[in-house]
N, C-alpha and C positions, 0 to 999 in steps of 0.2 A: 729258475728259482728267484723269488722275490727277496731282495736284501733291503732291510728297513733300518739297519744300524747305520748312523751317520758319522761314524769314527769319532765318537765322543772324546772329548778331553777329560782327564780325570776330574770327577765331580768333587766339588768341595764338599765337606761332611754334610750330609742332608738327613732329614727324617723321611724314611722310606716305608710305605705300606705294602704288604704282599698279601693277596687274596688268594687262599689256598695253601694247605699244610700237607700236600703230598710230598714225595720225595724231591721233586723239582723246586717247590717253594722253600723247603727247608734247606736244601743245598745251596740256594741262592742267597738265602738269609745268612747262613754261615759265612760265605765269602764277603758279604757286604759288612757284616759285623767285624770281621777280622781286619777290614779296611778302615774301620772306625765310624761307620754310619750307625745311626739309631734306627732300628727296624722293628716294626710291629706287624704280626701276622694275624689274619682274620680267617676263621674257618667255620663253616656251617654246621659241621658235625660236632659231637661232643669230645671227639679226640682226634689225633693226627694220623696221617698215614695215606689217605686216598685209598687207592685200590690195593695198596699193602695192608690188607685188612683181615680181621678175624671175627667170627661171631661166636659169642659163648652162651651157653645154656646152663641149666642148673648142674648138670653132671658131665656135660661133653662140650666140645667146641670144634671148630673147623675154619681153616683159611678159605674164604669164599671169593677172594679177588685174585691178586697175583699168586701164582702157586709155587714159583721158585725164580731164581735169577741166576744169570751167568756173567762172567766178567771177561773183557778183553782189552778195553782202553786202559793204558797205563795209570791215568789218574784215578780211574775207578777201581783198579786193582789196589792201588794205595789206600783208597778209602775203605774198601772191603776188609783189607788187612786190619784196620782199626775196629771194624765191626766184630771180626773174628777174635781179636785180642780181648775185646770187652765182652765177649760171650753172648752178643746180640744177634749173631749168625753162626751157622754150622754148615759143613758140607752135607748134602742129602744123598745117602747111599742106596736109596730105594731102587728096586728093580723096575725099570721103565721100558715098555715095549711098544711096538705097533701091533694094533688089533684091527683085524678086517675080516668080516664074515665068519668069525669064530676062531680064525687062525691067528696065531701069535708068532711075531718075528722080532728077534733081538735088535736093539739099536746100538750102533757103535757109539760109545761114550767118547767123544773128542775133547769134551771139557767138563769140568766139574759143575754140578748144580747146587746152588746154595738156597738155604731158607733162613728166615728170621727165627730166632729162638728167644722165648718159648713159643711165639707166634710170629706171623709175618709182620706184625706192627712193631716189633722190637727195634729194628734199624731206625724207623721214623721216630720213635720215642727217644732214641738215643741222640739223633740229630736235634730233636726239639728241646733237649735239655739246656736250660738257662735262657731259652728264647722267650720273648714277650708274645704270648699268643692269646687272642680273644676267641674263644670257642662259642658255639652255638650262636654265631653271628652270619646269617645268610646275606651276603652283600647283594643288593638288587640294583644299586645305581651309585653314581658318583657325581659330584659337583665341584666346579672350579671356582674358588673365592680368592680373589686377590693372588692369582698365580699359585695357588695352593689347592690341593686336593682334600675334599671331605668325602666320607663314605656313608652311604645310606643302607641300613640293614632292615630286613624284613621283621625282625623281632623288636628292635628299639628305635627305628627311624634314623635320625641323623647320629652318626657316631661321634664321640668325643675326640678330639684331636685333629690337626691339620697336617697335611704331608707334602713334601717337596717333590716327591716322585712316586709313582704308583706302578706295581707290577701285578699282573694277572697270571697266576700260576695254576690255571683251570682249564678244562676243555675248550675248544675254540668257539662253540656255539654259545657257551655260558659266558665267556669273554666278550663276545660280540654283543650280547644283550646288555651287559654292564656298561661297555664303553659307549653305546649309542652313537652319537655324532661327534664324540669328542676326538676320534681320530680316523679319518676316512682310509688312511693307508693301512693301519692295522685291522680295521674292520674288514676291508677287502682281502687282506691276507687270511684272516680267519674264515672267511666265506669259502676260500679255496679248498680248505681242509675237510675231507669227508671221513667221519668217525662211524665206525661199525659197532653195533650192540653186542651184547653177550648175556643171554638168559643162563642163570646158574641154579643148579639143584644142589642142597645140602641134605644128605640123607644119613639118618642114624640107625644102626642095626643092633639088635640085642645080642647077637651072635656074630663072630667074624665071618666074613664072606670067604668062600673057598677059591676066589679068583687067584690064579697062579702069578700075579705080579702086584706091584705096589701102585703103579700108575701106567696109563696107556694113552697114546694118540690113537684116536679112533677114527677109522676111514668109512665106515659103512653105516653111519647112524646120524641122527641129528645132533649127537654129541661129537665133539672134537677132542675132548679130554676128560679123563676120569682119574681120581687119585684117592688113595686111602690116607687120610690125614694122619693116623697115628704111626705111619711108616716115617714121618719126618722126626728128626731128633727134638727131644724136649717135650713132646706131647703126651697127654694122657693116654691110657691104653684103650679107651672107649672106641667103639667101631663106627667112625664116621667117614663118609665118602662124599667128595665134591665131584659133580659132573657138570661140565660147561658145554653149552650148546655151541654148534659152529656158527660163524657169522652170517652165512646165507640164511639159515633157519631163523636166527634171532632177528635179522633185518626183516625178513617177511612176516614175522610174528611180533614186532616190536610194540604194536598197540593191542596185543591180545591181552584180554583181562587176566589178571594175575592167577585167578583160580583155574582158568582154562589151561594157561601155560603149565601151571603146577600139575594138572592131571596128565598132560601129555608127557612131561618130563619124568614124572613118577613112573608111569606105565612103560615108558621106553627104557628107563634104567632097570625096572624090574625084569623086563624081558632079557635085557643084557646080562644081568647078574644072577637071575634065577631065583631071587629071594625078595619077599616083601619087606620093605623098611618099616620101622616102628614110628618114626617121626620124620617129617619133611618140612623144609621151607624152601623158597625160591627167591631170587634176587635178580633184578634186571640192571646190568650195567649198561647205560644208554651209550657211553662214550668210551668203549673198551679198548678199540684198536684203530689205528689210522690205516685207512684202506691202502694208500700208496706211501711207503716209507720215504722220508726225505732226510736231509742232513743240514737243515737250517739253523739248528741249535737254539736260537731265540730271535726275536724281532724287537726293535725299539723305534718309537716316534719321539725323537729328541725334542721336536717343537712342542708336542703336547706333554712331555715328561711322563710317557707311558712306555711300559715294556710287557712282554709276554714270553713265557717259557712253559715247557711241559714235555712229557714223553712224546706227544703229538708232533713236535717239531723235529723229531727224528725217526724212531721206528717203534714206539710204543711199549718198549721194554723198561724194566727197572733201571738198568744202566743208562738208558737214554733219557729218562727223567732226571737222574742225578746230573749227567754231563749238561743237560740243557740249563738247569738252574746254576751250576757251576760256571759255565762259560758266561752266562748273562751277568753273574756277580763279578766276575773278572772284568769284563767289558765296562761295567759301570765304575769300577773301581780304577780303570785306567791301565789295567794289566793286560798284556797280550800273550796268551798261551803259545807254547812252541808249536802245538798241533791240536786241531779240533777233531 
């Protein structure tokens, strides 16, 4: 395992830029602000959350990224307790099964599954409250001027403001492109990470499907997961399903034209559920999951004043994203957690 943190002394209060407002970037920002740093976040989309996402239509909606999350680390347990208290997350009591060749088998529920309410974006919006965030800013490059960082966006060119430290809370390939030659060590670290894609189908039905479960891990299909969105708490009663393709099929078809991927996904889901959907959309998550989980947490190049965090530095789960940002924020603030 490559460790790029150089045992930083506590930073004097600094202006820090974070690229990416998924759970990792938001978690990191919260810790830095708590320590007194001035933080500005930059996000390419119109809203926060990353893969904690939801897609809305005129009369229906569906979570098309992360489907749920679990908790195990004591620090994340404490964080989720705040989400539950503020009503931005609830336990999901849906019936989840294994599905193989038409056969259904029960899954032993060893821990609770949680979802954001009323959508999966809710915890991210909760974390983003009172943060300084520049949305619709696709950062494509960085410049070092007098030992300070300036950011370049696709939309506006050179962004206003200079920063003492820069954090990239985005997938490794995107981080690598932005860093360029500014940090050979972090670039090499990013190159080691292999991310797997996920083609996702969102399907709307006029009538409820007769499938005897709310979600299933699928073993005999191009899909690895299917779920009825309105089985989650706080959702509208409309009949929307999300079906996510397995990593192998998604990787083999990553460059498939969207229209061709959509046809295959629709046909396959229709065969599985026995009903034709009324409306469909597909989405490709290019960097959905780390191929081999690690426990790096974060990486820092203190000479370049650059850091990286994200779920991909652990095991690609929501908890991993939050912990990665949390531990990086503690490290830059000079705090040493009892356990990572």
